[in-house]
A tleap script that builds the chain and sets N, CA, C and O, in Angstrom:
source leaprc.protein.ff14SB
mol = sequence {
  NMET ILE LEU GLN LEU TYR GLU ASP LEU LEU
  VAL ALA ASP ILE GLU GLY THR ALA TYR ILE
  ASP GLN HIE SER VAL THR ASP ASN LEU ALA
  LYS ASN THR THR ARG THR PHE ASP LEU VAL
  ASN GLU ASN VAL SER SER ILE HIE GLN THR
  GLN LEU VAL SER GLN GLU LEU ALA LYS LEU
  ALA GLU CGLN
}
set mol.1.N position { -39.697 21.889 -12.828 }
set mol.1.CA position { -39.632 21.194 -11.553 }
set mol.1.C position { -39.097 19.767 -11.726 }
set mol.1.O position { -38.203 19.338 -10.997 }
set mol.2.N position { -39.647 19.051 -12.685 }
set mol.2.CA position { -39.195 17.670 -12.930 }
set mol.2.C position { -37.761 17.686 -13.440 }
set mol.2.O position { -36.950 16.838 -13.067 }
set mol.3.N position { -37.458 18.652 -14.292 }
set mol.3.CA position { -36.093 18.764 -14.808 }
set mol.3.C position { -35.110 19.041 -13.681 }
set mol.3.O position { -34.023 18.464 -13.664 }
set mol.4.N position { -35.461 19.897 -12.752 }
set mol.4.CA position { -34.590 20.194 -11.613 }
set mol.4.C position { -34.386 18.961 -10.753 }
set mol.4.O position { -33.273 18.697 -10.296 }
set mol.5.N position { -35.456 18.200 -10.527 }
set mol.5.CA position { -35.368 16.977 -9.739 }
set mol.5.C position { -34.436 15.974 -10.419 }
set mol.5.O position { -33.613 15.332 -9.767 }
set mol.6.N position { -34.580 15.850 -11.742 }
set mol.6.CA position { -33.716 14.952 -12.504 }
set mol.6.C position { -32.260 15.391 -12.391 }
set mol.6.O position { -31.381 14.556 -12.177 }
set mol.7.N position { -31.992 16.684 -12.531 }
set mol.7.CA position { -30.632 17.203 -12.428 }
set mol.7.C position { -30.063 16.958 -11.026 }
set mol.7.O position { -28.891 16.611 -10.883 }
set mol.8.N position { -30.886 17.137 -10.001 }
set mol.8.CA position { -30.439 16.877 -8.630 }
set mol.8.C position { -30.078 15.413 -8.427 }
set mol.8.O position { -29.079 15.093 -7.783 }
set mol.9.N position { -30.904 14.522 -8.984 }
set mol.9.CA position { -30.613 13.085 -8.880 }
set mol.9.C position { -29.341 12.729 -9.638 }
set mol.9.O position { -28.548 11.906 -9.181 }
set mol.10.N position { -29.153 13.340 -10.775 }
set mol.10.CA position { -27.946 13.093 -11.571 }
set mol.10.C position { -26.697 13.540 -10.821 }
set mol.10.O position { -25.691 12.831 -10.807 }
set mol.11.N position { -26.760 14.703 -10.204 }
set mol.11.CA position { -25.629 15.208 -9.422 }
set mol.11.C position { -25.363 14.293 -8.231 }
set mol.11.O position { -24.210 13.997 -7.917 }
set mol.12.N position { -26.426 13.848 -7.568 }
set mol.12.CA position { -26.259 12.951 -6.421 }
set mol.12.C position { -25.625 11.635 -6.861 }
set mol.12.O position { -24.793 11.078 -6.144 }
set mol.13.N position { -26.008 11.138 -8.026 }
set mol.13.CA position { -25.429 9.898 -8.551 }
set mol.13.C position { -23.944 10.076 -8.850 }
set mol.13.O position { -23.130 9.207 -8.540 }
set mol.14.N position { -23.604 11.206 -9.454 }
set mol.14.CA position { -22.197 11.487 -9.768 }
set mol.14.C position { -21.383 11.614 -8.484 }
set mol.14.O position { -20.272 11.090 -8.397 }
set mol.15.N position { -21.925 12.300 -7.501 }
set mol.15.CA position { -21.227 12.445 -6.223 }
set mol.15.C position { -21.053 11.085 -5.539 }
set mol.15.O position { -19.999 10.805 -4.968 }
set mol.16.N position { -22.082 10.249 -5.599 }
set mol.16.CA position { -21.983 8.913 -5.002 }
set mol.16.C position { -20.917 8.076 -5.681 }
set mol.16.O position { -20.148 7.379 -5.018 }
set mol.17.N position { -20.873 8.145 -7.009 }
set mol.17.CA position { -19.855 7.404 -7.763 }
set mol.17.C position { -18.457 7.912 -7.417 }
set mol.17.O position { -17.527 7.122 -7.256 }
set mol.18.N position { -18.313 9.221 -7.305 }
set mol.18.CA position { -17.014 9.799 -6.954 }
set mol.18.C position { -16.581 9.337 -5.565 }
set mol.18.O position { -15.407 9.045 -5.343 }
set mol.19.N position { -17.527 9.272 -4.636 }
set mol.19.CA position { -17.201 8.816 -3.284 }
set mol.19.C position { -16.717 7.367 -3.310 }
set mol.19.O position { -15.728 7.024 -2.662 }
set mol.20.N position { -17.417 6.525 -4.059 }
set mol.20.CA position { -17.024 5.112 -4.153 }
set mol.20.C position { -15.636 4.986 -4.774 }
set mol.20.O position { -14.803 4.214 -4.299 }
set mol.21.N position { -15.391 5.748 -5.838 }
set mol.21.CA position { -14.075 5.711 -6.485 }
set mol.21.C position { -12.981 6.183 -5.533 }
set mol.21.O position { -11.910 5.579 -5.461 }
set mol.22.N position { -13.253 7.259 -4.806 }
set mol.22.CA position { -12.264 7.786 -3.868 }
set mol.22.C position { -11.995 6.772 -2.755 }
set mol.22.O position { -10.848 6.592 -2.346 }
set mol.23.N position { -13.026 6.122 -2.275 }
set mol.23.CA position { -12.856 5.109 -1.228 }
set mol.23.C position { -12.006 3.949 -1.746 }
set mol.23.O position { -11.141 3.434 -1.036 }
set mol.24.N position { -12.260 3.549 -2.980 }
set mol.24.CA position { -11.491 2.459 -3.583 }
set mol.24.C position { -10.012 2.828 -3.701 }
set mol.24.O position { -9.140 2.014 -3.397 }
set mol.25.N position { -9.735 4.040 -4.137 }
set mol.25.CA position { -8.346 4.502 -4.266 }
set mol.25.C position { -7.678 4.548 -2.892 }
set mol.25.O position { -6.528 4.133 -2.741 }
set mol.26.N position { -8.397 5.049 -1.898 }
set mol.26.CA position { -7.857 5.122 -0.538 }
set mol.26.C position { -7.565 3.733 0.001 }
set mol.26.O position { -6.535 3.513 0.638 }
set mol.27.N position { -8.465 2.799 -0.254 }
set mol.27.CA position { -8.277 1.417 0.197 }
set mol.27.C position { -7.060 0.791 -0.478 }
set mol.27.O position { -6.257 0.129 0.179 }
set mol.28.N position { -6.922 0.997 -1.776 }
set mol.28.CA position { -5.752 0.467 -2.493 }
set mol.28.C position { -4.459 1.090 -1.989 }
set mol.28.O position { -3.444 0.404 -1.864 }
set mol.29.N position { -4.490 2.372 -1.702 }
set mol.29.CA position { -3.312 3.053 -1.178 }
set mol.29.C position { -2.911 2.467 0.175 }
set mol.29.O position { -1.728 2.245 0.432 }
set mol.30.N position { -3.889 2.220 1.031 }
set mol.30.CA position { -3.600 1.633 2.346 }
set mol.30.C position { -3.002 0.238 2.194 }
set mol.30.O position { -2.042 -0.101 2.887 }
set mol.31.N position { -3.554 -0.568 1.302 }
set mol.31.CA position { -3.018 -1.920 1.076 }
set mol.31.C position { -1.597 -1.866 0.523 }
set mol.31.O position { -0.730 -2.626 0.952 }
set mol.32.N position { -1.361 -0.962 -0.433 }
set mol.32.CA position { -0.021 -0.842 -1.013 }
set mol.32.C position { 0.994 -0.337 0.010 }
set mol.32.O position { 2.145 -0.773 0.011 }
set mol.33.N position { 0.576 0.571 0.870 }
set mol.33.CA position { 1.462 1.086 1.915 }
set mol.33.C position { 1.825 -0.024 2.893 }
set mol.33.O position { 2.981 -0.153 3.294 }
set mol.34.N position { 0.836 -0.820 3.274 }
set mol.34.CA position { 1.091 -1.941 4.176 }
set mol.34.C position { 2.031 -2.955 3.531 }
set mol.34.O position { 2.957 -3.446 4.177 }
set mol.35.N position { 1.797 -3.264 2.274 }
set mol.35.CA position { 2.654 -4.230 1.568 }
set mol.35.C position { 4.081 -3.688 1.451 }
set mol.35.O position { 5.040 -4.438 1.627 }
set mol.36.N position { 4.226 -2.414 1.159 }
set mol.36.CA position { 5.555 -1.802 1.077 }
set mol.36.C position { 6.266 -1.886 2.416 }
set mol.36.O position { 7.453 -2.211 2.472 }
set mol.37.N position { 5.548 -1.596 3.496 }
set mol.37.CA position { 6.120 -1.684 4.838 }
set mol.37.C position { 6.598 -3.108 5.122 }
set mol.37.O position { 7.694 -3.305 5.646 }
set mol.38.N position { 5.776 -4.097 4.776 }
set mol.38.CA position { 6.154 -5.496 4.986 }
set mol.38.C position { 7.394 -5.870 4.176 }
set mol.38.O position { 8.278 -6.562 4.679 }
set mol.39.N position { 7.460 -5.415 2.929 }
set mol.39.CA position { 8.624 -5.723 2.090 }
set mol.39.C position { 9.897 -5.069 2.614 }
set mol.39.O position { 10.973 -5.664 2.555 }
set mol.40.N position { 9.779 -3.869 3.116 }
set mol.40.CA position { 10.949 -3.192 3.694 }
set mol.40.C position { 11.438 -3.967 4.913 }
set mol.40.O position { 12.643 -4.151 5.086 }
set mol.41.N position { 10.515 -4.421 5.756 }
set mol.41.CA position { 10.910 -5.201 6.931 }
set mol.41.C position { 11.578 -6.508 6.533 }
set mol.41.O position { 12.557 -6.919 7.157 }
set mol.42.N position { 11.059 -7.164 5.501 }
set mol.42.CA position { 11.691 -8.395 5.015 }
set mol.42.C position { 13.095 -8.108 4.494 }
set mol.42.O position { 14.020 -8.886 4.726 }
set mol.43.N position { 13.249 -7.001 3.797 }
set mol.43.CA position { 14.549 -6.625 3.252 }
set mol.43.C position { 15.552 -6.347 4.368 }
set mol.43.O position { 16.703 -6.778 4.294 }
set mol.44.N position { 15.119 -5.632 5.393 }
set mol.44.CA position { 16.000 -5.329 6.527 }
set mol.44.C position { 16.417 -6.628 7.216 }
set mol.44.O position { 17.576 -6.788 7.598 }
set mol.45.N position { 15.485 -7.540 7.373 }
set mol.45.CA position { 15.793 -8.830 7.991 }
set mol.45.C position { 16.819 -9.604 7.150 }
set mol.45.O position { 17.751 -10.200 7.689 }
set mol.46.N position { 16.638 -9.586 5.845 }
set mol.46.CA position { 17.586 -10.278 4.953 }
set mol.46.C position { 18.975 -9.651 5.030 }
set mol.46.O position { 19.982 -10.359 5.027 }
set mol.47.N position { 19.024 -8.349 5.099 }
set mol.47.CA position { 20.323 -7.668 5.231 }
set mol.47.C position { 20.996 -8.081 6.526 }
set mol.47.O position { 22.197 -8.352 6.539 }
set mol.48.N position { 20.246 -8.132 7.609 }
set mol.48.CA position { 20.807 -8.525 8.904 }
set mol.48.C position { 21.339 -9.958 8.848 }
set mol.48.O position { 22.428 -10.243 9.345 }
set mol.49.N position { 20.560 -10.858 8.239 }
set mol.49.CA position { 21.007 -12.250 8.118 }
set mol.49.C position { 22.269 -12.351 7.277 }
set mol.49.O position { 23.160 -13.141 7.587 }
set mol.50.N position { 22.354 -11.557 6.215 }
set mol.50.CA position { 23.545 -11.556 5.364 }
set mol.50.C position { 24.768 -11.070 6.131 }
set mol.50.O position { 25.867 -11.601 5.967 }
set mol.51.N position { 24.571 -10.060 6.968 }
set mol.51.CA position { 25.683 -9.564 7.785 }
set mol.51.C position { 26.170 -10.639 8.753 }
set mol.51.O position { 27.375 -10.826 8.923 }
set mol.52.N position { 25.237 -11.343 9.384 }
set mol.52.CA position { 25.626 -12.400 10.318 }
set mol.52.C position { 26.398 -13.508 9.613 }
set mol.52.O position { 27.408 -13.988 10.127 }
set mol.53.N position { 25.926 -13.913 8.440 }
set mol.53.CA position { 26.616 -14.969 7.685 }
set mol.53.C position { 27.992 -14.484 7.247 }
set mol.53.O position { 28.958 -15.245 7.302 }
set mol.54.N position { 28.096 -13.253 6.820 }
set mol.54.CA position { 29.393 -12.699 6.400 }
set mol.54.C position { 30.385 -12.688 7.561 }
set mol.54.O position { 31.558 -13.019 7.389 }
set mol.55.N position { 29.906 -12.306 8.738 }
set mol.55.CA position { 30.775 -12.316 9.912 }
set mol.55.C position { 31.233 -13.733 10.244 }
set mol.55.O position { 32.395 -13.953 10.587 }
set mol.56.N position { 30.324 -14.683 10.142 }
set mol.56.CA position { 30.672 -16.077 10.434 }
set mol.56.C position { 31.689 -16.609 9.423 }
set mol.56.O position { 32.637 -17.304 9.788 }
set mol.57.N position { 31.480 -16.273 8.151 }
set mol.57.CA position { 32.435 -16.696 7.123 }
set mol.57.C position { 33.803 -16.061 7.337 }
set mol.57.O position { 34.825 -16.711 7.115 }
set mol.58.N position { 33.838 -14.812 7.762 }
set mol.58.CA position { 35.104 -14.149 8.042 }
set mol.58.C position { 35.836 -14.846 9.175 }
set mol.58.O position { 37.053 -15.025 9.120 }
set mol.59.N position { 35.090 -15.241 10.205 }
set mol.59.CA position { 35.728 -15.980 11.323 }
set mol.59.C position { 36.282 -17.313 10.865 }
set mol.59.O position { 37.383 -17.705 11.253 }
set mol.60.N position { 35.510 -18.015 10.030 }
set mol.60.CA position { 35.986 -19.316 9.530 }
set mol.60.C position { 37.214 -19.152 8.636 }
set mol.60.O position { 38.107 -20.000 8.638 }
set mol.61.N position { 37.257 -18.079 7.888 }
set mol.61.CA position { 38.396 -17.831 6.994 }
set mol.61.C position { 39.667 -17.552 7.788 }
set mol.61.O position { 40.766 -17.834 7.311 }
set mol.62.N position { 39.533 -17.005 8.984 }
set mol.62.CA position { 40.698 -16.686 9.820 }
set mol.62.C position { 41.279 -17.953 10.458 }
set mol.62.O position { 42.438 -17.961 10.874 }
set mol.63.N position { 40.499 -18.992 10.533 }
set mol.63.CA position { 40.981 -20.216 11.232 }
set mol.63.C position { 41.902 -21.039 10.370 }
set mol.63.O position { 42.386 -22.084 10.805 }
savepdb mol mol.pdb
quit
């Protein structure tokens, strides 16, 4: 009886640890996904700015 109780507590502890680890991984994944999204948006903005500057330089070169 005591051995079974100990085994049950051990399993519950392992399951609790697994849940915490899984939550941590999920949280890190969400943060990394958000950061990736932000970096992509910054990159798109930089590309747009580069296109505008290139167009302006082309106009100046024609003058």
